[in-house]
PABA-269019 format. One line per field, with one value per residue: residue number from 1; residue in one letter; x, y, z of N, C-alpha, C, CB in turn. Coordinates in steps of 0.02 Angstrom, whole numbers, plus 50000, padded with zeros to 5 digits. Glycine has a CB too. Example, Ala and Ser with C-alpha at 12.3 -4.5 7.8 and 13.67 -1.06 7.14 Angstrom:
<rs>
miba [1 2]
loba [a s]
n_x [50660 50642]
n_y [49716 49888]
n_z [50390 50354]
ca_x [50615 50684]
ca_y [49775 49947]
ca_z [50390 50357]
c_x [50660 50645]
c_y [49835 50002]
c_z [50390 50394]
cb_x [50565 50704]
cb_y [49776 49970]
cb_z [50452 50286]
</rs>
This chain:
<rs>
miba [1 2 3 4 5 6 7 8 9 10 11 12 13 14 15 16 17 18 19 20 21 22 23 24 25 26 27 28 29 30 31 32 33 34 35 36 37 38 39 40 41 42 43 44 45 46 47 48 49 50 51 52 53 54 55 56 57 58 59 60 61 62 63 64 65 66 67 68 69 70 71 72 73 74 75 76 77 78 79 80 81 82 83 84 85 86 87 88 89 90 91 92 93 94 95 96 97 98 99 100 101 102 103 104 105 106 107 108 109 110 111 112 113 114 115 116 117 118 119 120 121 122 123 124 125 126 127 128 129 130 131 132 133 134 135 136 137 138 139 140 141 142 143 144 145 146 147 148 149 150 151 152 153 154 155 156 157 158 159 160 161 162 163 164 165 166 167 168 169 170 171 172 173 174 175 176 177 178 179 180 181]
loba [m t v v d f a s v l d l a a g t a v s t e e l a r s g g w c v a a d f s v v m l s t g k a r a v p r v a a d a t r l p f p d q a f d a v t i s f g l r n v v d h e t a l r e m a r v t r p g g r l v v c e f s t p t n p l f g t v y k e y l m q a l p r v a r a v s s n p d a y v y l a e s i r a w p d q a d l a r r i e r a g w s g v r w r n l t g g i v a l h a a t r]
n_x [49378 49494 49687 49736 49649 49743 49843 49976 50041 50074 50181 50234 50282 50346 50416 50531 50442 50374 50205 50203 50258 50169 50009 50070 50075 49925 49894 49964 50085 50209 50283 50407 50420 50511 50563 50650 50826 50908 50800 50737 50820 50843 50729 50766 50754 50619 50544 50502 50510 50621 50592 50728 50615 50565 50403 50367 50405 50417 50480 50465 50346 50208 50076 50066 50045 49943 49854 49919 49980 49967 49998 49988 50076 50088 50059 50174 50244 50309 50288 50087 50027 50049 50122 50004 49959 50073 50037 49930 49974 50060 49954 49878 49715 49545 49625 49647 49669 49729 49739 49791 49780 49805 49673 49551 49467 49303 49189 49186 49208 49274 49383 49441 49480 49572 49646 49721 49800 49876 49970 49998 50003 50084 50195 50259 50283 50355 50487 50514 50517 50599 50738 50716 50627 50618 50544 50436 50353 50340 50288 50152 50097 50075 49988 49898 49903 49883 49754 49547 49432 49350 49417 49544 49515 49436 49553 49621 49524 49573 49680 49687 49610 49479 49296 49305 49313 49301 49337 49312 49420 49431 49352 49383 49478 49602 49599 49519 49563 49494 49495 49469 49555]
n_y [49593 49503 49500 49402 49303 49224 49137 49182 49325 49446 49576 49735 49868 49885 49964 50010 49943 49949 49936 49801 49759 49777 49729 49595 49598 49536 49423 49336 49267 49375 49444 49558 49638 49743 49887 49931 49905 49984 50042 49935 49856 50018 49930 49833 49821 49796 49618 49522 49458 49519 49571 49584 49656 49651 49725 49643 49580 49482 49359 49227 49082 49011 49042 49077 49155 49197 49304 49473 49639 49814 49970 50125 50105 50060 50143 50182 50083 50059 49983 49935 49853 49757 49729 49699 49574 49476 49460 49421 49317 49242 49235 49113 49025 49091 49189 49348 49540 49693 49858 49976 50174 50340 50446 50459 50603 50599 50727 50854 50973 50978 50931 50981 51099 51005 50950 51082 51113 51022 51025 51134 51237 51094 51078 51217 51232 51131 51170 51270 51228 51071 50951 50895 50951 50899 50806 50771 50847 50760 50673 50758 50740 50605 50575 50652 50589 50471 50348 50369 50266 50190 50152 50108 49988 49901 49895 49797 49709 49671 49588 49480 49436 49451 49493 49654 49764 49925 50039 50216 50351 50477 50596 50530 50554 50461 50286 50111 49974 49809 49624 49469 49309]
n_z [50529 50576 50613 50658 50621 50471 50450 50397 50335 50221 50231 50145 50061 50164 50233 50396 50452 50544 50512 50490 50622 50747 50675 50682 50805 50809 50807 50714 50569 50523 50387 50343 50197 50065 49970 49980 50071 50165 50250 50277 50331 50443 50539 50605 50742 50782 50802 50664 50521 50390 50214 50063 49942 49785 49760 49618 49587 49668 49778 49847 49861 49744 49841 49948 50076 50174 50177 50091 50153 50091 50099 50084 49970 49837 49740 49723 49651 49504 49387 49469 49428 49366 49493 49579 49526 49571 49693 49721 49627 49734 49833 49950 49864 49934 50044 50067 50007 50055 50031 50070 50016 49938 49900 49798 49844 49882 49904 49745 49780 49881 49840 49734 49815 49892 49797 49743 49846 49853 49745 49753 49852 49966 49886 49913 50065 50074 50034 50128 50243 50213 50185 50083 49963 49863 49850 49911 49837 49711 49792 49785 49660 49604 49698 49657 49494 49551 49521 49542 49653 49618 49460 49528 49596 49491 49447 49524 49491 49378 49372 49462 49557 49655 49737 49735 49844 49931 50060 50084 50187 50274 50190 50074 50065 50075 50019 50073 50016 49975 49937 49877 49858]
ca_x [49418 49579 49761 49732 49616 49758 49909 50036 50046 50175 50149 50216 50305 50339 50466 50542 50414 50294 50142 50202 50228 50080 50008 50100 50037 49863 49925 49973 50154 50215 50353 50396 50442 50498 50628 50744 50842 50909 50725 50717 50888 50826 50727 50826 50734 50573 50545 50491 50534 50612 50606 50705 50571 50518 50362 50340 50448 50404 50503 50428 50313 50160 50008 50137 50024 49855 49838 49950 49922 49989 50000 50031 50150 50087 50075 50266 50271 50327 50220 50068 49947 50089 50131 49958 49957 50114 49994 49896 50038 50065 49923 49816 49652 49536 49658 49627 49707 49710 49762 49769 49818 49800 49625 49493 49410 49237 49167 49204 49216 49326 49433 49497 49526 49625 49697 49734 49855 49914 49998 50023 50053 50107 50289 50303 50254 50393 50523 50549 50528 50600 50803 50729 50566 50556 50491 50337 50349 50332 50227 50078 50126 50083 49942 49836 49889 49836 49671 49499 49414 49348 49466 49602 49467 49446 49634 49638 49504 49597 49748 49670 49552 49386 49255 49346 49298 49319 49282 49337 49422 49450 49323 49413 49566 49635 49538 49555 49529 49511 49495 49493 49597]
ca_y [49528 49532 49455 49275 49261 49200 49098 49236 49393 49483 49674 49728 49918 49882 50016 49983 49871 49959 49909 49732 49715 49777 49662 49522 49572 49520 49357 49303 49255 49441 49447 49630 49664 49844 49864 49982 49863 50044 50041 49848 49887 50025 49915 49795 49790 49729 49575 49510 49427 49554 49504 49644 49610 49700 49711 49633 49506 49451 49325 49191 49040 49016 49020 49058 49175 49197 49378 49515 49712 49855 50020 50182 50105 50057 50208 50201 50030 50080 49933 49915 49782 49672 49694 49642 49503 49464 49475 49364 49236 49208 49226 49061 49048 49107 49258 49464 49570 49760 49915 50052 50221 50391 50420 50551 50629 50589 50787 50874 51039 50975 50912 51054 51100 50961 50955 51137 51108 50990 51072 51246 51236 51071 51104 51291 51230 51098 51197 51302 51180 50993 50970 50861 50948 50842 50730 50835 50880 50690 50632 50798 50726 50552 50575 50680 50529 50376 50296 50348 50231 50101 50103 50058 49914 49877 49865 49761 49655 49624 49582 49398 49452 49477 49550 49718 49841 49998 50115 50308 50379 50572 50589 50490 50547 50406 50222 50068 49931 49737 49560 49415 49312]
ca_z [50528 50627 50596 50683 50549 50473 50485 50366 50319 50173 50217 50095 50068 50241 50262 50442 50475 50612 50521 50503 50698 50731 50641 50686 50883 50815 50800 50627 50555 50461 50357 50317 50108 50029 49904 50015 50119 50210 50281 50327 50394 50503 50571 50638 50787 50762 50793 50612 50452 50331 50149 50027 49898 49712 49737 49520 49558 49739 49799 49863 49796 49737 49888 49997 50115 50180 50158 50092 50117 50056 50144 50034 49943 49783 49699 49712 49624 49456 49379 49505 49395 49397 49620 49608 49516 49595 49774 49677 49640 49823 49884 49937 49866 49958 50034 50042 50005 50093 49992 50070 49979 49947 49809 49754 49884 49848 49862 49694 49797 49933 49823 49713 49853 49895 49730 49727 49895 49851 49700 49759 49961 49967 49884 49940 50149 50095 49999 50196 50314 50229 50192 50022 49959 49777 49898 49944 49731 49665 49828 49767 49593 49626 49707 49586 49449 49568 49493 49585 49709 49567 49438 49554 49603 49415 49395 49548 49497 49338 49422 49487 49658 49676 49782 49776 49882 50000 50112 50113 50245 50279 50153 50026 50016 50068 49994 50100 49956 50004 49925 49893 49810]
c_x [49490 49617 49747 49682 49642 49818 49963 50006 50092 50114 50206 50225 50305 50391 50516 50499 50388 50240 50169 50219 50172 50015 50004 50090 49969 49864 49930 50058 50173 50261 50347 50432 50452 50576 50692 50781 50868 50829 50710 50769 50847 50770 50737 50758 50682 50589 50484 50553 50561 50663 50646 50652 50556 50459 50320 50371 50455 50449 50503 50379 50246 50092 50059 50082 49962 49794 49922 49909 49989 49986 50025 50098 50141 50106 50155 50292 50286 50253 50157 50011 49983 50119 50066 49971 49999 50089 49981 49913 50031 50006 49871 49775 49606 49568 49617 49706 49683 49763 49740 49815 49792 49727 49605 49447 49300 49174 49186 49247 49301 49381 49459 49532 49611 49693 49762 49797 49909 49963 50051 50031 50094 50220 50308 50320 50343 50466 50551 50561 50573 50699 50768 50654 50555 50525 50427 50303 50322 50265 50161 50087 50107 50020 49898 49829 49894 49773 49639 49486 49414 49367 49518 49562 49462 49524 49650 49583 49543 49694 49725 49647 49473 49343 49274 49304 49319 49285 49312 49349 49446 49382 49347 49477 49630 49585 49576 49529 49545 49476 49509 49517 49536]
c_y [49544 49462 49389 49263 49227 49194 49167 49276 49410 49557 49745 49837 49940 49932 49991 49943 49855 49948 49838 49726 49722 49726 49591 49507 49513 49448 49324 49299 49309 49432 49548 49637 49735 49811 49885 49937 49922 50024 50000 49861 49954 50007 49873 49758 49772 49688 49520 49515 49481 49540 49552 49607 49678 49680 49675 49558 49484 49358 49255 49137 49049 49008 49025 49080 49174 49271 49411 49594 49766 49947 50102 50156 50043 50099 50221 50162 50075 50033 49920 49834 49723 49673 49676 49609 49469 49444 49420 49285 49204 49221 49157 49064 49036 49189 49317 49466 49648 49805 49965 50107 50261 50413 50479 50570 50625 50663 50831 50951 51051 50959 50930 51064 51084 50973 51028 51146 51072 51020 51129 51229 51201 51089 51182 51282 51191 51093 51263 51250 51073 51029 50929 50866 50923 50809 50748 50835 50812 50677 50698 50751 50662 50544 50595 50625 50470 50388 50317 50312 50144 50095 50104 49968 49873 49862 49782 49668 49609 49596 49492 49430 49489 49495 49593 49741 49901 50039 50150 50316 50457 50596 50566 50525 50490 50349 50183 50026 49859 49707 49522 49354 49214]
c_z [50563 50575 50608 50657 50490 50480 50459 50350 50261 50185 50184 50079 50141 50287 50325 50487 50541 50613 50521 50601 50716 50685 50668 50786 50867 50800 50782 50616 50507 50461 50329 50254 50100 49973 49922 50092 50161 50260 50331 50378 50479 50543 50612 50707 50833 50746 50758 50567 50431 50300 50118 49952 49884 49722 49638 49517 49615 49723 49842 49820 49810 49825 49947 50083 50113 50187 50129 50095 50120 50106 50125 50008 49875 49737 49684 49685 49546 49378 49437 49493 49391 49483 49575 49566 49560 49669 49787 49690 49693 49887 49884 49888 49928 50036 50026 50046 50009 50073 50029 50085 49978 49887 49799 49822 49855 49856 49800 49734 49856 49878 49772 49737 49866 49869 49754 49804 49871 49801 49705 49821 49994 49973 49929 50017 50142 50072 50068 50245 50288 50221 50135 49985 49880 49814 49884 49865 49724 49713 49794 49685 49568 49660 49684 49528 49432 49553 49540 49638 49634 49501 49459 49563 49534 49399 49449 49513 49430 49331 49459 49546 49656 49706 49797 49798 49893 50014 50107 50153 50230 50184 50079 50024 50020 50078 50059 50054 49962 49954 49915 49837 49768]
cb_x [49427 49583 49830 49714 49583 49736 49935 50083 50066 50219 50126 50135 50278 50352 50421 50565 50463 50268 50083 50271 50256 50074 50058 50208 49994 49818 49928 49930 50167 50200 50363 50423 50377 50529 50619 50714 50891 50907 50675 50736 50969 50830 50711 50914 50758 50534 50566 50442 50483 50601 50531 50787 50512 50533 50356 50393 50526 50290 50517 50405 50331 50165 49960 50239 50047 49844 49800 49988 49828 49941 50043 50051 50217 50048 50047 50314 50215 50423 50250 50052 49902 50181 50125 49886 49973 50156 49923 49917 50125 50139 49893 49772 49623 49522 49699 49567 49738 49707 49741 49719 49836 49875 49543 49403 49443 49206 49166 49136 49132 49314 49433 49487 49499 49605 49632 49657 49835 49891 49953 49951 50016 50062 50316 50251 50151 50365 50480 50503 50408 50545 50869 50759 50536 50594 50493 50358 50448 50411 50239 50080 50199 50140 49941 49868 49897 49829 49664 49474 49316 49270 49477 49635 49379 49418 49740 49636 49425 49568 49750 49738 49605 49352 49233 49385 49294 49368 49259 49304 49469 49603 49297 49375 49613 49693 49542 49553 49557 49488 49485 49447 49709]
cb_y [49500 49513 49472 49225 49299 49188 48996 49224 49427 49444 49713 49673 49953 49802 50078 50017 49825 50012 49930 49693 49730 49841 49660 49524 49660 49560 49331 49371 49184 49516 49370 49687 49650 49961 49903 50104 49802 50132 50025 49749 49967 50071 49926 49867 49799 49725 49573 49543 49397 49620 49464 49696 49547 49682 49758 49705 49508 49449 49355 49227 48956 48968 48931 49137 49216 49156 49426 49497 49751 49840 49990 50255 50078 50045 50272 50207 49955 50060 49859 49974 49791 49651 49774 49644 49484 49512 49518 49379 49248 49248 49289 49061 49023 49053 49257 49551 49546 49754 49920 50062 50215 50419 50358 50523 50718 50511 50822 50877 51058 50917 50867 51115 51079 50911 50984 51188 51078 50935 51097 51336 51222 51048 51126 51373 51167 51055 51217 51359 51170 50912 50963 50779 51015 50769 50722 50976 50901 50618 50624 50918 50729 50545 50582 50762 50532 50336 50199 50333 50274 50066 50100 50096 49933 49938 49952 49800 49662 49657 49671 49329 49536 49459 49541 49773 49842 50047 50124 50363 50337 50595 50633 50482 50615 50406 50171 50056 49955 49715 49547 49397 49314]
cb_z [50446 50765 50644 50786 50515 50455 50441 50310 50376 50026 50318 50099 50027 50262 50289 50462 50470 50634 50465 50444 50762 50695 50609 50649 50932 50774 50814 50552 50527 50460 50273 50367 50046 50125 49823 50066 50099 50152 50237 50278 50314 50507 50565 50676 50802 50724 50838 50598 50400 50334 50091 49999 49924 49620 49767 49438 49515 49758 49807 49893 49786 49676 49875 49973 50125 50256 50241 50042 50187 49983 50191 50077 50017 49777 49740 49767 49627 49462 49370 49526 49292 49339 49745 49620 49451 49581 49783 49602 49649 49861 49894 49982 49812 49944 49976 50134 49959 50177 49922 50116 49926 49942 49802 49656 49886 49890 49896 49638 49838 50001 49824 49710 49876 49868 49640 49716 49955 49846 49684 49745 50026 49929 49780 49932 50184 50093 49922 50235 50357 50152 50251 50038 49982 49706 50002 49980 49661 49665 49945 49766 49593 49661 49735 49536 49421 49661 49491 49563 49763 49555 49383 49649 49627 49359 49410 49621 49500 49273 49504 49498 49725 49679 49834 49745 49928 49995 50192 50117 50293 50252 50162 49958 50040 50112 49888 50171 49881 50084 49913 49933 49852]
</rs>
């Protein structure tokens, strides 16, 4: 299924709208929404509509979109379950949700190594090379605290979505969840 199957797509946590522009190339009318006005402004050269929006209080009418996407942003929403309900509210019946987010590696040994890397090595490397090492500490902590694939699927379902399924990418480091309204 491509975006061309949908007339309108809301791309949440879109940042500078790079992903929104890619979605629009498939033929749908796509809106970039992000909490950060600075990020949206940075992407002003991209030829897609940009809207400053809090994912927990979306400024769109009920059933305004055929699909909603969010990539590596749901984990950063303080109340992600409210955000998932808001996404359902603005999606028409039969519409789709796609969530791309860090997740839990499927191999327990690899998962242990990965989490040790996140909590130990990543912050040390960030302190050495980054002007904002605290961002990497937050990244590691937020990934570690994030629900696994099945738990996130249950949360999506509780928020009003059905047919929730996921596909693991890179051994489960990232998972792509999809659902229908």
